[in-house]
Gaussian input, Z-matrix of N, CA and C with variables (Angstrom, degrees):
# hf/3-21g

backbone

0 1
 N
 C     1     B1
 C     2     B2     1     A1
 N     3     B3     2     A2     1     D1
 C     4     B4     3     A3     2     D2
 C     5     B5     4     A4     3     D3
 N     6     B6     5     A5     4     D4
 C     7     B7     6     A6     5     D5
 C     8     B8     7     A7     6     D6
 N     9     B9     8     A8     7     D7
 C    10    B10     9     A9     8     D8
 C    11    B11    10    A10     9     D9
 N    12    B12    11    A11    10    D10
 C    13    B13    12    A12    11    D11
 C    14    B14    13    A13    12    D12
 N    15    B15    14    A14    13    D13
 C    16    B16    15    A15    14    D14
 C    17    B17    16    A16    15    D15
 N    18    B18    17    A17    16    D16
 C    19    B19    18    A18    17    D17
 C    20    B20    19    A19    18    D18
 N    21    B21    20    A20    19    D19
 C    22    B22    21    A21    20    D20
 C    23    B23    22    A22    21    D21
 N    24    B24    23    A23    22    D22
 C    25    B25    24    A24    23    D23
 C    26    B26    25    A25    24    D24
 N    27    B27    26    A26    25    D25
 C    28    B28    27    A27    26    D26
 C    29    B29    28    A28    27    D27
 N    30    B30    29    A29    28    D28
 C    31    B31    30    A30    29    D29
 C    32    B32    31    A31    30    D30
 N    33    B33    32    A32    31    D31
 C    34    B34    33    A33    32    D32
 C    35    B35    34    A34    33    D33
 N    36    B36    35    A35    34    D34
 C    37    B37    36    A36    35    D35
 C    38    B38    37    A37    36    D36
 N    39    B39    38    A38    37    D37
 C    40    B40    39    A39    38    D38
 C    41    B41    40    A40    39    D39
 N    42    B42    41    A41    40    D40
 C    43    B43    42    A42    41    D41
 C    44    B44    43    A43    42    D42
 N    45    B45    44    A44    43    D43
 C    46    B46    45    A45    44    D44
 C    47    B47    46    A46    45    D45
 N    48    B48    47    A47    46    D46
 C    49    B49    48    A48    47    D47
 C    50    B50    49    A49    48    D48
 N    51    B51    50    A50    49    D49
 C    52    B52    51    A51    50    D50
 C    53    B53    52    A52    51    D51
 N    54    B54    53    A53    52    D52
 C    55    B55    54    A54    53    D53
 C    56    B56    55    A55    54    D54
 N    57    B57    56    A56    55    D55
 C    58    B58    57    A57    56    D56
 C    59    B59    58    A58    57    D57
 N    60    B60    59    A59    58    D58
 C    61    B61    60    A60    59    D59
 C    62    B62    61    A61    60    D60
 N    63    B63    62    A62    61    D61
 C    64    B64    63    A63    62    D62
 C    65    B65    64    A64    63    D63
 N    66    B66    65    A65    64    D64
 C    67    B67    66    A66    65    D65
 C    68    B68    67    A67    66    D66
 N    69    B69    68    A68    67    D67
 C    70    B70    69    A69    68    D68
 C    71    B71    70    A70    69    D69
 N    72    B72    71    A71    70    D70
 C    73    B73    72    A72    71    D71
 C    74    B74    73    A73    72    D72
 N    75    B75    74    A74    73    D73
 C    76    B76    75    A75    74    D74
 C    77    B77    76    A76    75    D75
 N    78    B78    77    A77    76    D76
 C    79    B79    78    A78    77    D77
 C    80    B80    79    A79    78    D78
 N    81    B81    80    A80    79    D79
 C    82    B82    81    A81    80    D80
 C    83    B83    82    A82    81    D81
 N    84    B84    83    A83    82    D82
 C    85    B85    84    A84    83    D83
 C    86    B86    85    A85    84    D84
 N    87    B87    86    A86    85    D85
 C    88    B88    87    A87    86    D86
 C    89    B89    88    A88    87    D87
 N    90    B90    89    A89    88    D88
 C    91    B91    90    A90    89    D89
 C    92    B92    91    A91    90    D90
 N    93    B93    92    A92    91    D91
 C    94    B94    93    A93    92    D92
 C    95    B95    94    A94    93    D93
 N    96    B96    95    A95    94    D94
 C    97    B97    96    A96    95    D95
 C    98    B98    97    A97    96    D96
 N    99    B99    98    A98    97    D97
 C   100   B100    99    A99    98    D98
 C   101   B101   100   A100    99    D99
 N   102   B102   101   A101   100   D100
 C   103   B103   102   A102   101   D101
 C   104   B104   103   A103   102   D102
 N   105   B105   104   A104   103   D103
 C   106   B106   105   A105   104   D104
 C   107   B107   106   A106   105   D105
 N   108   B108   107   A107   106   D106
 C   109   B109   108   A108   107   D107
 C   110   B110   109   A109   108   D108
 N   111   B111   110   A110   109   D109
 C   112   B112   111   A111   110   D110
 C   113   B113   112   A112   111   D111
 N   114   B114   113   A113   112   D112
 C   115   B115   114   A114   113   D113
 C   116   B116   115   A115   114   D114
 N   117   B117   116   A116   115   D115
 C   118   B118   117   A117   116   D116
 C   119   B119   118   A118   117   D117
 N   120   B120   119   A119   118   D118
 C   121   B121   120   A120   119   D119
 C   122   B122   121   A121   120   D120
 N   123   B123   122   A122   121   D121
 C   124   B124   123   A123   122   D122
 C   125   B125   124   A124   123   D123
 N   126   B126   125   A125   124   D124
 C   127   B127   126   A126   125   D125
 C   128   B128   127   A127   126   D126
 N   129   B129   128   A128   127   D127
 C   130   B130   129   A129   128   D128
 C   131   B131   130   A130   129   D129
 N   132   B132   131   A131   130   D130
 C   133   B133   132   A132   131   D131
 C   134   B134   133   A133   132   D132
 N   135   B135   134   A134   133   D133
 C   136   B136   135   A135   134   D134
 C   137   B137   136   A136   135   D135
 N   138   B138   137   A137   136   D136
 C   139   B139   138   A138   137   D137
 C   140   B140   139   A139   138   D138
 N   141   B141   140   A140   139   D139
 C   142   B142   141   A141   140   D140
 C   143   B143   142   A142   141   D141
 N   144   B144   143   A143   142   D142
 C   145   B145   144   A144   143   D143
 C   146   B146   145   A145   144   D144
 N   147   B147   146   A146   145   D145
 C   148   B148   147   A147   146   D146
 C   149   B149   148   A148   147   D147
 N   150   B150   149   A149   148   D148
 C   151   B151   150   A150   149   D149
 C   152   B152   151   A151   150   D150
 N   153   B153   152   A152   151   D151
 C   154   B154   153   A153   152   D152
 C   155   B155   154   A154   153   D153
 N   156   B156   155   A155   154   D154
 C   157   B157   156   A156   155   D155
 C   158   B158   157   A157   156   D156
 N   159   B159   158   A158   157   D157
 C   160   B160   159   A159   158   D158
 C   161   B161   160   A160   159   D159
 N   162   B162   161   A161   160   D160
 C   163   B163   162   A162   161   D161
 C   164   B164   163   A163   162   D162
 N   165   B165   164   A164   163   D163
 C   166   B166   165   A165   164   D164
 C   167   B167   166   A166   165   D165
 N   168   B168   167   A167   166   D166
 C   169   B169   168   A168   167   D167
 C   170   B170   169   A169   168   D168
 N   171   B171   170   A170   169   D169
 C   172   B172   171   A171   170   D170
 C   173   B173   172   A172   171   D171
 N   174   B174   173   A173   172   D172
 C   175   B175   174   A174   173   D173
 C   176   B176   175   A175   174   D174
 N   177   B177   176   A176   175   D175
 C   178   B178   177   A177   176   D176
 C   179   B179   178   A178   177   D177
 N   180   B180   179   A179   178   D178
 C   181   B181   180   A180   179   D179
 C   182   B182   181   A181   180   D180
 N   183   B183   182   A182   181   D181
 C   184   B184   183   A183   182   D182
 C   185   B185   184   A184   183   D183
 N   186   B186   185   A185   184   D184
 C   187   B187   186   A186   185   D185
 C   188   B188   187   A187   186   D186
 N   189   B189   188   A188   187   D187
 C   190   B190   189   A189   188   D188
 C   191   B191   190   A190   189   D189
 N   192   B192   191   A191   190   D190
 C   193   B193   192   A192   191   D191
 C   194   B194   193   A193   192   D192
 N   195   B195   194   A194   193   D193
 C   196   B196   195   A195   194   D194
 C   197   B197   196   A196   195   D195
 N   198   B198   197   A197   196   D196
 C   199   B199   198   A198   197   D197
 C   200   B200   199   A199   198   D198
 N   201   B201   200   A200   199   D199
 C   202   B202   201   A201   200   D200
 C   203   B203   202   A202   201   D201
 N   204   B204   203   A203   202   D202
 C   205   B205   204   A204   203   D203
 C   206   B206   205   A205   204   D204
 N   207   B207   206   A206   205   D205
 C   208   B208   207   A207   206   D206
 C   209   B209   208   A208   207   D207
 N   210   B210   209   A209   208   D208
 C   211   B211   210   A210   209   D209
 C   212   B212   211   A211   210   D210
 N   213   B213   212   A212   211   D211
 C   214   B214   213   A213   212   D212
 C   215   B215   214   A214   213   D213
 N   216   B216   215   A215   214   D214
 C   217   B217   216   A216   215   D215
 C   218   B218   217   A217   216   D216
 N   219   B219   218   A218   217   D217
 C   220   B220   219   A219   218   D218
 C   221   B221   220   A220   219   D219
 N   222   B222   221   A221   220   D220
 C   223   B223   222   A222   221   D221
 C   224   B224   223   A223   222   D222
 N   225   B225   224   A224   223   D223
 C   226   B226   225   A225   224   D224
 C   227   B227   226   A226   225   D225
 N   228   B228   227   A227   226   D226
 C   229   B229   228   A228   227   D227
 C   230   B230   229   A229   228   D228
 N   231   B231   230   A230   229   D229
 C   232   B232   231   A231   230   D230
 C   233   B233   232   A232   231   D231
 N   234   B234   233   A233   232   D232
 C   235   B235   234   A234   233   D233
 C   236   B236   235   A235   234   D234
 N   237   B237   236   A236   235   D235
 C   238   B238   237   A237   236   D236
 C   239   B239   238   A238   237   D237
 N   240   B240   239   A239   238   D238
 C   241   B241   240   A240   239   D239
 C   242   B242   241   A241   240   D240
 N   243   B243   242   A242   241   D241
 C   244   B244   243   A243   242   D242
 C   245   B245   244   A244   243   D243
 N   246   B246   245   A245   244   D244
 C   247   B247   246   A246   245   D245
 C   248   B248   247   A247   246   D246
 N   249   B249   248   A248   247   D247
 C   250   B250   249   A249   248   D248
 C   251   B251   250   A250   249   D249
 N   252   B252   251   A251   250   D250
 C   253   B253   252   A252   251   D251
 C   254   B254   253   A253   252   D252
 N   255   B255   254   A254   253   D253
 C   256   B256   255   A255   254   D254
 C   257   B257   256   A256   255   D255
 N   258   B258   257   A257   256   D256
 C   259   B259   258   A258   257   D257
 C   260   B260   259   A259   258   D258
 N   261   B261   260   A260   259   D259
 C   262   B262   261   A261   260   D260
 C   263   B263   262   A262   261   D261
 N   264   B264   263   A263   262   D262
 C   265   B265   264   A264   263   D263
 C   266   B266   265   A265   264   D264
 N   267   B267   266   A266   265   D265
 C   268   B268   267   A267   266   D266
 C   269   B269   268   A268   267   D267
 N   270   B270   269   A269   268   D268
 C   271   B271   270   A270   269   D269
 C   272   B272   271   A271   270   D270
 N   273   B273   272   A272   271   D271
 C   274   B274   273   A273   272   D272
 C   275   B275   274   A274   273   D273
 N   276   B276   275   A275   274   D274
 C   277   B277   276   A276   275   D275
 C   278   B278   277   A277   276   D276
 N   279   B279   278   A278   277   D277
 C   280   B280   279   A279   278   D278
 C   281   B281   280   A280   279   D279
 N   282   B282   281   A281   280   D280
 C   283   B283   282   A282   281   D281
 C   284   B284   283   A283   282   D282
 N   285   B285   284   A284   283   D283
 C   286   B286   285   A285   284   D284
 C   287   B287   286   A286   285   D285
 N   288   B288   287   A287   286   D286
 C   289   B289   288   A288   287   D287
 C   290   B290   289   A289   288   D288
 N   291   B291   290   A290   289   D289
 C   292   B292   291   A291   290   D290
 C   293   B293   292   A292   291   D291
 N   294   B294   293   A293   292   D292
 C   295   B295   294   A294   293   D293
 C   296   B296   295   A295   294   D294
 N   297   B297   296   A296   295   D295
 C   298   B298   297   A297   296   D296
 C   299   B299   298   A298   297   D297
 N   300   B300   299   A299   298   D298
 C   301   B301   300   A300   299   D299
 C   302   B302   301   A301   300   D300

   B1=1.4532
   B2=1.5278
   B3=1.3364
   B4=1.4570
   B5=1.5170
   B6=1.3482
   B7=1.4699
   B8=1.5234
   B9=1.3381
   B10=1.4663
   B11=1.5241
   B12=1.3235
   B13=1.4619
   B14=1.5230
   B15=1.3279
   B16=1.4642
   B17=1.5198
   B18=1.3425
   B19=1.4664
   B20=1.5176
   B21=1.3365
   B22=1.4616
   B23=1.5226
   B24=1.3225
   B25=1.4545
   B26=1.5299
   B27=1.3441
   B28=1.4712
   B29=1.5253
   B30=1.3323
   B31=1.4570
   B32=1.5197
   B33=1.3212
   B34=1.4556
   B35=1.5231
   B36=1.3082
   B37=1.4549
   B38=1.5282
   B39=1.3256
   B40=1.4708
   B41=1.5258
   B42=1.3329
   B43=1.4578
   B44=1.5242
   B45=1.3200
   B46=1.4628
   B47=1.5280
   B48=1.3161
   B49=1.4680
   B50=1.5284
   B51=1.3226
   B52=1.4657
   B53=1.5202
   B54=1.3214
   B55=1.4634
   B56=1.5263
   B57=1.3198
   B58=1.4658
   B59=1.5255
   B60=1.3352
   B61=1.4702
   B62=1.5249
   B63=1.3221
   B64=1.4690
   B65=1.5246
   B66=1.3163
   B67=1.4648
   B68=1.5262
   B69=1.3235
   B70=1.4666
   B71=1.5263
   B72=1.3314
   B73=1.4662
   B74=1.5252
   B75=1.3189
   B76=1.4649
   B77=1.5257
   B78=1.3200
   B79=1.4639
   B80=1.5292
   B81=1.3270
   B82=1.4672
   B83=1.5240
   B84=1.3298
   B85=1.4661
   B86=1.5269
   B87=1.3160
   B88=1.4653
   B89=1.5273
   B90=1.3294
   B91=1.4637
   B92=1.5221
   B93=1.3206
   B94=1.4707
   B95=1.5249
   B96=1.3089
   B97=1.4668
   B98=1.5251
   B99=1.3098
   B100=1.4611
   B101=1.5265
   B102=1.3200
   B103=1.4637
   B104=1.5299
   B105=1.3330
   B106=1.4662
   B107=1.5286
   B108=1.3296
   B109=1.4578
   B110=1.5195
   B111=1.3229
   B112=1.4663
   B113=1.5259
   B114=1.3252
   B115=1.4577
   B116=1.5231
   B117=1.3120
   B118=1.4601
   B119=1.5150
   B120=1.3228
   B121=1.4609
   B122=1.5274
   B123=1.3329
   B124=1.4644
   B125=1.5230
   B126=1.3178
   B127=1.4583
   B128=1.5296
   B129=1.3096
   B130=1.4627
   B131=1.5195
   B132=1.3149
   B133=1.4602
   B134=1.5193
   B135=1.3252
   B136=1.4677
   B137=1.5235
   B138=1.3148
   B139=1.4652
   B140=1.5243
   B141=1.3217
   B142=1.4563
   B143=1.5122
   B144=1.3154
   B145=1.4579
   B146=1.5277
   B147=1.3235
   B148=1.4645
   B149=1.5237
   B150=1.3344
   B151=1.4609
   B152=1.5241
   B153=1.3177
   B154=1.4664
   B155=1.5201
   B156=1.3222
   B157=1.4672
   B158=1.5185
   B159=1.3257
   B160=1.4586
   B161=1.5158
   B162=1.3182
   B163=1.4635
   B164=1.5233
   B165=1.3168
   B166=1.4593
   B167=1.5239
   B168=1.3367
   B169=1.4578
   B170=1.5227
   B171=1.3198
   B172=1.4648
   B173=1.5230
   B174=1.3235
   B175=1.4639
   B176=1.5246
   B177=1.3159
   B178=1.4559
   B179=1.5180
   B180=1.3287
   B181=1.4625
   B182=1.5253
   B183=1.3247
   B184=1.4540
   B185=1.5129
   B186=1.3271
   B187=1.4571
   B188=1.5259
   B189=1.3118
   B190=1.4561
   B191=1.5164
   B192=1.3207
   B193=1.4577
   B194=1.5223
   B195=1.3308
   B196=1.4590
   B197=1.5237
   B198=1.3193
   B199=1.4594
   B200=1.5231
   B201=1.3315
   B202=1.4562
   B203=1.5222
   B204=1.3232
   B205=1.4636
   B206=1.5127
   B207=1.3207
   B208=1.4572
   B209=1.5247
   B210=1.3265
   B211=1.4633
   B212=1.5218
   B213=1.3138
   B214=1.4619
   B215=1.5255
   B216=1.3273
   B217=1.4667
   B218=1.5322
   B219=1.3086
   B220=1.4616
   B221=1.5185
   B222=1.3155
   B223=1.4751
   B224=1.5286
   B225=1.3181
   B226=1.4651
   B227=1.5291
   B228=1.3350
   B229=1.4737
   B230=1.5293
   B231=1.3201
   B232=1.4627
   B233=1.5254
   B234=1.3164
   B235=1.4637
   B236=1.5279
   B237=1.3190
   B238=1.4658
   B239=1.5276
   B240=1.3206
   B241=1.4697
   B242=1.5318
   B243=1.3210
   B244=1.4670
   B245=1.5251
   B246=1.3304
   B247=1.4763
   B248=1.5198
   B249=1.3280
   B250=1.4665
   B251=1.5303
   B252=1.3271
   B253=1.4677
   B254=1.5249
   B255=1.3153
   B256=1.4620
   B257=1.5235
   B258=1.3230
   B259=1.4698
   B260=1.5241
   B261=1.3222
   B262=1.4701
   B263=1.5288
   B264=1.3351
   B265=1.4626
   B266=1.5277
   B267=1.3395
   B268=1.4717
   B269=1.5342
   B270=1.3231
   B271=1.4625
   B272=1.5208
   B273=1.3145
   B274=1.4663
   B275=1.5247
   B276=1.3313
   B277=1.4589
   B278=1.5207
   B279=1.3316
   B280=1.4643
   B281=1.5298
   B282=1.3311
   B283=1.4598
   B284=1.5221
   B285=1.3256
   B286=1.4586
   B287=1.5183
   B288=1.3288
   B289=1.4578
   B290=1.5242
   B291=1.3211
   B292=1.4606
   B293=1.5250
   B294=1.3245
   B295=1.4617
   B296=1.5250
   B297=1.3155
   B298=1.4681
   B299=1.5197
   B300=1.3171
   B301=1.4623
   B302=1.4997
   A1=108.17
   A2=116.80
   A3=121.03
   A4=112.36
   A5=115.43
   A6=120.66
   A7=111.99
   A8=117.23
   A9=120.57
   A10=110.55
   A11=117.24
   A12=120.92
   A13=110.88
   A14=117.44
   A15=120.80
   A16=111.19
   A17=116.83
   A18=120.50
   A19=111.07
   A20=118.13
   A21=122.13
   A22=112.06
   A23=117.24
   A24=120.97
   A25=113.82
   A26=121.35
   A27=119.77
   A28=112.13
   A29=117.68
   A30=120.25
   A31=110.79
   A32=117.02
   A33=121.30
   A34=110.21
   A35=116.61
   A36=121.31
   A37=110.88
   A38=116.63
   A39=120.88
   A40=110.48
   A41=117.17
   A42=120.64
   A43=110.45
   A44=117.31
   A45=120.63
   A46=111.04
   A47=117.04
   A48=120.69
   A49=110.91
   A50=116.74
   A51=120.86
   A52=110.32
   A53=117.49
   A54=121.30
   A55=111.34
   A56=117.90
   A57=121.15
   A58=110.32
   A59=116.75
   A60=120.92
   A61=110.55
   A62=116.90
   A63=120.99
   A64=109.91
   A65=116.61
   A66=120.43
   A67=111.07
   A68=117.51
   A69=120.91
   A70=111.26
   A71=117.07
   A72=120.63
   A73=110.93
   A74=117.07
   A75=120.76
   A76=110.32
   A77=117.02
   A78=121.12
   A79=111.14
   A80=116.73
   A81=120.53
   A82=110.60
   A83=116.37
   A84=120.30
   A85=110.32
   A86=117.24
   A87=120.54
   A88=110.40
   A89=116.34
   A90=121.26
   A91=112.39
   A92=117.48
   A93=121.02
   A94=112.97
   A95=117.81
   A96=121.32
   A97=113.10
   A98=118.11
   A99=120.52
   A100=110.76
   A101=116.08
   A102=121.22
   A103=111.47
   A104=116.57
   A105=121.81
   A106=112.41
   A107=117.16
   A108=120.26
   A109=115.26
   A110=117.07
   A111=120.24
   A112=108.19
   A113=115.86
   A114=120.95
   A115=109.83
   A116=115.06
   A117=120.44
   A118=110.78
   A119=115.09
   A120=121.94
   A121=108.26
   A122=114.85
   A123=121.21
   A124=109.27
   A125=116.91
   A126=122.81
   A127=106.54
   A128=116.68
   A129=121.71
   A130=112.61
   A131=118.18
   A132=121.15
   A133=114.45
   A134=116.86
   A135=120.63
   A136=113.54
   A137=117.48
   A138=121.90
   A139=110.86
   A140=116.40
   A141=118.84
   A142=112.92
   A143=114.57
   A144=121.96
   A145=108.25
   A146=115.99
   A147=120.06
   A148=112.63
   A149=117.30
   A150=118.93
   A151=110.65
   A152=115.29
   A153=122.60
   A154=106.40
   A155=115.95
   A156=120.65
   A157=110.46
   A158=114.54
   A159=121.25
   A160=106.99
   A161=115.99
   A162=121.65
   A163=109.08
   A164=115.53
   A165=120.59
   A166=107.84
   A167=115.84
   A168=118.76
   A169=111.09
   A170=115.72
   A171=120.95
   A172=113.20
   A173=117.30
   A174=121.00
   A175=112.09
   A176=116.87
   A177=120.97
   A178=114.63
   A179=117.69
   A180=121.35
   A181=109.36
   A182=116.35
   A183=120.93
   A184=112.55
   A185=115.74
   A186=121.96
   A187=108.31
   A188=114.76
   A189=120.69
   A190=108.11
   A191=116.12
   A192=122.90
   A193=107.23
   A194=116.17
   A195=121.97
   A196=108.10
   A197=116.49
   A198=121.08
   A199=109.93
   A200=114.78
   A201=122.94
   A202=107.37
   A203=116.77
   A204=120.49
   A205=111.00
   A206=113.77
   A207=126.25
   A208=112.43
   A209=115.15
   A210=121.83
   A211=107.28
   A212=116.09
   A213=120.25
   A214=110.21
   A215=117.24
   A216=119.93
   A217=110.64
   A218=116.03
   A219=120.65
   A220=114.29
   A221=118.56
   A222=122.21
   A223=108.73
   A224=115.16
   A225=122.61
   A226=112.45
   A227=117.61
   A228=119.77
   A229=111.37
   A230=116.33
   A231=120.32
   A232=110.91
   A233=116.96
   A234=120.62
   A235=110.50
   A236=116.95
   A237=121.27
   A238=110.63
   A239=116.45
   A240=121.09
   A241=110.91
   A242=116.67
   A243=120.62
   A244=110.11
   A245=117.06
   A246=120.76
   A247=111.51
   A248=116.43
   A249=120.47
   A250=110.94
   A251=117.28
   A252=120.39
   A253=111.21
   A254=117.17
   A255=120.95
   A256=112.87
   A257=117.92
   A258=121.54
   A259=110.57
   A260=116.60
   A261=121.15
   A262=112.97
   A263=117.58
   A264=120.75
   A265=112.41
   A266=116.57
   A267=121.73
   A268=111.42
   A269=114.88
   A270=121.55
   A271=111.46
   A272=115.87
   A273=121.83
   A274=112.27
   A275=117.87
   A276=121.59
   A277=109.53
   A278=117.19
   A279=120.21
   A280=111.42
   A281=115.18
   A282=121.55
   A283=109.02
   A284=115.92
   A285=121.30
   A286=107.39
   A287=116.12
   A288=121.27
   A289=107.60
   A290=115.86
   A291=121.75
   A292=108.94
   A293=115.68
   A294=121.11
   A295=109.16
   A296=115.07
   A297=120.35
   A298=108.99
   A299=114.23
   A300=119.79
   A301=109.13
   D1=132.76
   D2=-179.48
   D3=-73.90
   D4=166.87
   D5=-179.15
   D6=-59.91
   D7=-42.05
   D8=-179.25
   D9=-62.40
   D10=-41.72
   D11=179.45
   D12=-65.56
   D13=-39.17
   D14=178.76
   D15=-64.43
   D16=-39.49
   D17=179.33
   D18=-68.66
   D19=-34.02
   D20=-177.94
   D21=-77.55
   D22=-20.40
   D23=-174.69
   D24=-55.92
   D25=-47.10
   D26=178.03
   D27=-61.59
   D28=-37.98
   D29=178.52
   D30=-66.02
   D31=-39.70
   D32=177.76
   D33=-63.86
   D34=-41.54
   D35=178.24
   D36=-62.00
   D37=-43.09
   D38=178.12
   D39=-64.06
   D40=-40.60
   D41=179.30
   D42=-64.71
   D43=-41.28
   D44=177.79
   D45=-61.37
   D46=-40.72
   D47=177.09
   D48=-64.31
   D49=-40.34
   D50=177.32
   D51=-62.79
   D52=-44.25
   D53=179.44
   D54=-63.66
   D55=-38.09
   D56=176.32
   D57=-63.56
   D58=-41.99
   D59=178.94
   D60=-64.42
   D61=-40.08
   D62=178.02
   D63=-62.71
   D64=-47.34
   D65=-178.78
   D66=-62.13
   D67=-43.08
   D68=178.75
   D69=-63.23
   D70=-43.91
   D71=179.68
   D72=-65.88
   D73=-39.08
   D74=178.26
   D75=-66.26
   D76=-39.78
   D77=177.22
   D78=-63.12
   D79=-43.13
   D80=177.64
   D81=-62.39
   D82=-39.33
   D83=178.14
   D84=-63.57
   D85=-38.12
   D86=176.47
   D87=-63.29
   D88=-39.90
   D89=179.75
   D90=-63.76
   D91=-29.92
   D92=-177.02
   D93=-99.89
   D94=-3.07
   D95=-172.44
   D96=-62.63
   D97=-47.17
   D98=-177.64
   D99=-63.15
   D100=-44.68
   D101=178.49
   D102=-63.02
   D103=-30.26
   D104=-179.84
   D105=-80.57
   D106=-1.60
   D107=176.65
   D108=93.21
   D109=11.78
   D110=177.06
   D111=-67.51
   D112=134.12
   D113=-179.99
   D114=-123.52
   D115=169.22
   D116=177.18
   D117=133.37
   D118=-176.75
   D119=179.77
   D120=-79.48
   D121=93.83
   D122=-173.27
   D123=-136.55
   D124=134.30
   D125=172.77
   D126=-89.91
   D127=91.12
   D128=-173.15
   D129=-61.04
   D130=-30.01
   D131=-177.20
   D132=-66.68
   D133=-31.13
   D134=-176.08
   D135=-119.37
   D136=7.72
   D137=-177.15
   D138=-61.69
   D139=135.09
   D140=177.07
   D141=178.98
   D142=166.16
   D143=177.28
   D144=-83.43
   D145=125.59
   D146=-178.98
   D147=-110.24
   D148=-9.88
   D149=-177.66
   D150=-161.16
   D151=139.62
   D152=171.36
   D153=-134.73
   D154=128.87
   D155=-176.38
   D156=-134.98
   D157=156.12
   D158=169.79
   D159=-105.96
   D160=131.38
   D161=-178.77
   D162=-121.63
   D163=146.19
   D164=176.54
   D165=-137.83
   D166=134.65
   D167=-179.57
   D168=-93.88
   D169=179.48
   D170=-175.29
   D171=-66.27
   D172=-14.79
   D173=177.85
   D174=-95.84
   D175=0.27
   D176=178.27
   D177=88.78
   D178=9.60
   D179=178.14
   D180=-81.66
   D181=126.23
   D182=-178.36
   D183=-102.59
   D184=155.45
   D185=173.86
   D186=-159.29
   D187=159.19
   D188=173.98
   D189=-101.72
   D190=148.58
   D191=179.39
   D192=-126.77
   D193=126.37
   D194=-178.61
   D195=-120.05
   D196=129.68
   D197=179.55
   D198=-111.72
   D199=122.75
   D200=177.11
   D201=-107.74
   D202=125.58
   D203=178.11
   D204=-103.58
   D205=154.92
   D206=178.82
   D207=82.72
   D208=33.08
   D209=171.60
   D210=-142.02
   D211=148.00
   D212=-179.79
   D213=-58.62
   D214=143.11
   D215=176.04
   D216=-54.47
   D217=134.83
   D218=179.12
   D219=76.42
   D220=27.01
   D221=177.46
   D222=-70.41
   D223=87.49
   D224=-170.81
   D225=-56.48
   D226=-47.69
   D227=-178.27
   D228=-59.80
   D229=-44.14
   D230=-179.55
   D231=-67.98
   D232=-43.38
   D233=179.61
   D234=-60.79
   D235=-40.68
   D236=178.37
   D237=-65.66
   D238=-43.38
   D239=-179.80
   D240=-60.25
   D241=-45.99
   D242=179.71
   D243=-66.12
   D244=-43.75
   D245=179.29
   D246=-58.23
   D247=-43.77
   D248=-179.94
   D249=-63.83
   D250=-36.23
   D251=178.69
   D252=-67.39
   D253=-31.38
   D254=-178.06
   D255=-78.17
   D256=-16.26
   D257=178.50
   D258=-58.62
   D259=-35.39
   D260=-178.67
   D261=-61.54
   D262=-20.12
   D263=179.60
   D264=-77.10
   D265=-12.35
   D266=179.01
   D267=50.88
   D268=55.58
   D269=-178.10
   D270=-74.56
   D271=151.01
   D272=-178.06
   D273=-79.00
   D274=-16.67
   D275=-178.45
   D276=-126.83
   D277=157.61
   D278=178.17
   D279=-67.11
   D280=159.87
   D281=179.76
   D282=-120.43
   D283=131.28
   D284=172.42
   D285=-106.07
   D286=124.83
   D287=178.20
   D288=-104.15
   D289=128.16
   D290=178.30
   D291=-119.94
   D292=150.49
   D293=176.91
   D294=-125.44
   D295=145.92
   D296=175.16
   D297=-157.97
   D298=162.96
   D299=177.98
   D300=-76.94

């Protein structure tokens, strides 16, 4: 492993921990969504966060991307509910929540 890779390793580890925390918080938000009054085309039995990623564009702007499965694409109420739950994590970058079947 090169020197640059060794130096990046702690940062990568921290990012992985952050992504795990995001996924867990998003999953918990899915668990509480129905009780919180979220409505829409949602399969409540299998609803959950299946992916959390960090994305960076060519200009160096970062963001997190969260994918929730078992809800119709663009489920605004659910996306808002999950986004609000993630605010408590005080993340350094914005989060985009997406839904799909």
